[in-house]
C-alpha positions as CSV (number, residue, x, y, z in Angstrom):
1,M,-70.6,-11.0,9.7
2,T,-71.5,-9.0,12.8
3,S,-72.9,-5.5,12.5
4,P,-75.1,-3.1,14.5
5,F,-78.1,-4.0,12.2
6,L,-77.6,-7.7,12.8
7,G,-77.0,-7.2,16.5
8,E,-80.2,-5.2,17.0
9,L,-82.2,-7.7,14.9
10,L,-81.0,-10.8,16.7
11,G,-81.1,-9.2,20.1
12,T,-84.7,-8.0,19.6
13,M,-85.6,-11.4,18.2
14,V,-84.3,-13.2,21.3
15,L,-86.1,-10.6,23.5
16,I,-89.4,-11.4,21.8
17,I,-89.0,-15.1,21.7
18,L,-88.4,-15.3,25.5
19,G,-90.7,-12.4,26.4
20,N,-93.7,-13.4,24.4
21,G,-92.8,-17.0,25.0
22,V,-93.4,-16.6,28.7
23,V,-96.7,-15.0,28.0
24,A,-97.8,-17.8,25.7
25,G,-96.7,-20.4,28.3
26,A,-98.8,-18.7,31.0
27,L,-101.9,-18.1,28.9
28,L,-102.3,-20.9,26.3
29,R,-104.3,-24.0,27.1
30,G,-102.4,-27.2,27.6
31,S,-99.1,-25.5,28.4
32,K,-97.3,-26.9,31.5
33,A,-96.9,-23.2,32.6
34,E,-100.6,-22.4,32.1
35,G,-101.8,-20.1,34.9
36,A,-98.2,-19.2,36.0
37,G,-99.4,-15.6,36.5
38,W,-98.0,-12.0,36.4
39,I,-94.9,-12.7,38.5
40,A,-93.7,-15.3,36.1
41,I,-94.5,-13.1,33.1
42,T,-92.7,-10.1,34.4
43,A,-89.7,-12.2,35.5
44,G,-89.6,-13.8,32.1
45,W,-89.6,-10.4,30.4
46,A,-86.7,-9.3,32.6
47,F,-84.6,-12.3,31.7
48,A,-85.6,-11.8,28.1
49,V,-84.1,-8.3,28.2
50,L,-80.9,-9.7,29.7
51,A,-80.6,-12.4,27.1
52,G,-81.3,-10.0,24.3
53,I,-78.7,-7.6,25.4
54,F,-76.0,-10.4,25.5
55,V,-77.0,-11.5,22.0
56,A,-77.1,-8.0,20.5
57,T,-73.7,-7.2,22.0
58,A,-72.1,-10.4,20.8
59,T,-73.4,-10.0,17.2
60,G,-72.4,-6.4,16.6
61,S,-74.5,-3.9,18.5
62,P,-72.6,-2.8,21.6
63,D,-75.5,-0.3,22.3
64,A,-78.0,-3.2,22.5
65,H,-81.0,-0.9,22.4
66,L,-83.6,-3.5,21.4
67,N,-86.2,-0.8,21.7
68,P,-86.9,2.2,19.4
69,A,-87.8,4.2,22.5
70,V,-84.2,3.8,23.7
71,T,-82.9,4.7,20.3
72,I,-85.1,7.8,20.1
73,A,-83.9,8.9,23.6
74,G,-80.3,8.4,22.5
75,A,-80.8,10.4,19.3
76,I,-82.1,13.3,21.4
77,T,-79.5,13.3,24.1
78,S,-76.6,12.8,21.7
79,G,-77.9,15.1,19.0
80,N,-77.2,12.4,16.4
81,P,-80.2,10.7,14.9
82,S,-78.2,8.5,12.5
83,K,-78.7,5.3,14.5
84,L,-82.5,5.5,14.1
85,L,-82.1,4.6,10.4
86,V,-80.2,1.4,11.3
87,Y,-81.6,0.3,14.7
88,V,-85.3,0.8,14.3
89,P,-85.8,-1.3,11.2
90,A,-83.6,-4.0,12.7
91,Q,-85.7,-4.0,15.9
92,M,-89.0,-4.2,14.0
93,I,-87.8,-7.1,11.9
94,G,-86.4,-8.9,14.9
95,A,-89.6,-8.5,16.8
96,F,-91.6,-9.9,13.9
97,L,-89.3,-12.9,13.6
98,G,-89.3,-13.5,17.3
99,A,-93.1,-13.5,17.4
100,T,-93.1,-16.0,14.5
101,V,-90.8,-18.3,16.4
102,V,-93.2,-18.2,19.4
103,W,-96.1,-19.1,17.1
104,L,-94.1,-22.1,15.8
105,H,-93.0,-23.2,19.3
106,Y,-96.5,-23.3,20.7
107,L,-98.1,-24.5,17.4
108,P,-100.5,-27.2,18.9
109,H,-101.7,-24.9,21.6
110,W,-103.4,-22.2,19.5
111,A,-106.2,-24.6,18.3
112,V,-107.0,-25.8,21.8
113,T,-107.2,-22.2,23.3
114,E,-110.7,-21.0,22.8
115,D,-110.3,-17.3,23.7
116,P,-108.9,-15.2,20.8
117,G,-108.0,-12.4,23.2
118,L,-105.6,-14.7,25.0
119,K,-104.0,-15.7,21.7
120,R,-103.5,-12.0,20.8
121,A,-102.0,-11.3,24.2
122,C,-99.2,-13.7,23.4
123,F,-98.2,-11.3,20.6
124,C,-99.0,-7.7,21.7
125,T,-100.4,-5.7,24.5
126,D,-103.9,-4.4,25.4
127,P,-105.2,-2.4,28.3
128,A,-106.8,-3.8,31.4
129,I,-109.3,-0.9,31.3
130,R,-109.7,0.6,27.8
131,Q,-109.5,4.4,28.5
132,T,-107.5,6.3,25.9
133,A,-106.1,9.1,28.1
134,A,-105.2,6.7,30.9
135,N,-103.6,4.2,28.5
136,W,-101.5,6.9,26.9
137,T,-100.4,8.1,30.3
138,S,-99.4,4.6,31.5
139,E,-97.2,4.0,28.5
140,I,-95.6,7.4,28.7
141,I,-94.8,7.1,32.4
142,G,-93.5,3.6,32.1
143,T,-91.2,4.5,29.2
144,F,-90.1,7.7,30.9
145,L,-89.0,5.8,33.9
146,L,-87.3,3.1,31.8
147,I,-85.1,5.7,30.0
148,L,-84.5,7.8,33.1
149,I,-83.4,4.9,35.3
150,I,-81.3,3.2,32.6
151,S,-79.6,6.5,31.9
152,A,-78.9,7.0,35.6
153,L,-77.4,3.5,35.8
154,L,-75.1,4.2,32.8
155,S,-74.2,7.8,33.9
156,R,-70.6,8.6,34.7
157,S,-71.4,9.1,38.4
158,V,-72.9,5.6,38.8
159,G,-71.8,3.4,35.8
160,A,-68.5,2.0,34.5
161,S,-66.3,4.9,35.8
162,G,-68.3,5.1,39.0
163,N,-69.6,2.4,41.3
164,I,-71.2,-0.2,38.9
165,P,-68.9,-2.4,36.8
166,T,-69.8,-2.4,33.1
167,G,-70.5,-6.2,33.0
168,L,-73.2,-5.7,35.7
169,A,-75.2,-3.2,33.6
170,P,-77.3,-5.8,31.6
171,Y,-78.4,-7.5,34.8
172,L,-79.5,-4.1,36.3
173,V,-81.3,-3.2,33.1
174,G,-83.2,-6.4,33.3
175,M,-84.1,-5.6,36.9
176,V,-85.4,-2.2,35.9
177,V,-87.7,-3.8,33.3
178,W,-88.8,-6.3,36.0
179,S,-89.6,-3.5,38.4
180,I,-91.6,-1.5,35.9
181,G,-93.6,-4.6,35.0
182,L,-94.4,-5.4,38.6
183,S,-95.2,-1.9,39.7
184,L,-96.7,-0.3,36.5
185,G,-97.4,-3.1,34.0
186,G,-100.9,-4.0,35.2
187,T,-102.6,-1.2,33.4
188,T,-101.6,-1.7,29.7
189,G,-99.2,-4.7,29.8
190,Y,-96.2,-2.2,29.7
191,A,-95.2,-2.3,26.1
192,I,-92.6,0.5,26.8
193,N,-91.1,-0.6,23.4
194,P,-92.7,0.2,20.0
195,A,-91.0,-2.8,18.3
196,R,-92.1,-5.2,21.1
197,D,-95.7,-4.3,20.3
198,L,-95.9,-3.5,16.6
199,G,-93.7,-6.3,15.2
200,P,-95.6,-9.1,17.0
201,R,-98.9,-7.4,16.2
202,L,-98.0,-7.5,12.5
203,A,-97.1,-11.2,13.0
204,H,-100.4,-11.9,14.6
205,A,-102.2,-10.2,11.7
206,V,-100.5,-12.3,9.0
207,L,-99.7,-15.7,10.6
208,P,-102.3,-18.5,10.2
209,I,-103.0,-18.7,13.9
210,A,-106.0,-21.0,14.6
211,G,-109.1,-19.1,15.7
212,K,-107.0,-15.9,16.3
213,G,-109.6,-13.1,15.9
214,G,-108.6,-9.5,15.1
215,S,-105.3,-7.8,15.9
216,D,-106.9,-4.8,17.7
217,W,-105.5,-2.1,15.4
218,G,-107.7,0.4,17.0
219,Y,-105.4,0.3,20.1
220,A,-102.1,-0.2,18.3
221,L,-101.1,3.5,18.2
222,I,-100.8,3.8,21.9
223,P,-98.1,1.2,22.6
224,V,-96.1,2.6,19.7
225,A,-96.5,6.3,20.1
226,G,-96.8,6.4,23.9
227,P,-93.3,5.0,24.4
228,A,-91.9,7.3,21.8
229,V,-93.4,10.3,23.7
230,G,-92.2,9.0,27.0
231,A,-88.7,8.5,25.7
232,A,-88.5,12.0,24.2
233,L,-89.7,13.5,27.5
234,A,-87.1,11.5,29.4
235,A,-84.3,12.5,27.1
236,L,-85.3,16.2,27.5
237,A,-85.3,15.7,31.3
238,I,-81.8,14.1,31.1
239,L,-80.5,17.0,29.1
240,L,-82.0,19.5,31.6
241,I,-80.6,17.6,34.7
242,G,-77.3,17.0,33.0
243,F,-76.3,13.4,33.8
């Protein structure tokens, strides 16, 4: 039953359930976690990445990308784009399903939360200051660092054949995501993952969320294309450096 498609779908679904779940817990009215703040949100996303990696690996995807940006970078550095056709659709479907589960889990809280912007933030990202060039730059830089640091962790000089045991890698990847969220996430909400933003944004658009407002499609290109650009640039840098 396991397969790379299923692994990426389920792993990404878990990523979004726990990642968007911590956002919903911190933002929605009546939640016991309401007001928990940015530290809780970034930590929740880091743990979500860790859990998603474990699920993806156990259900058929040893790569556990969970992120089209990671898959794009891998296609460039390996010269083999075949995984894009399997992984990216699975990641998008998993992200949509994960967002749907978050909606169901917090079902009574949507109606008592007045601000439609807070409801949308439980699904997808938006910038703290809406400035197109700066928002693009933030997503590109965040994703560039994500790919560069993860690739360094998994390189032969550092990873399984070096100083870091293979089993420790998922924890370190979670810490990288936590670090990016803490240090760089305050500008755009650090999508750094096209599936993480687009799948839940689609879910927000189609689900019957009480008083939800619009899905902000005018901004939606940036958290999808920005990470793709950042991933491609990081992959080219990795090829140039040679690790």
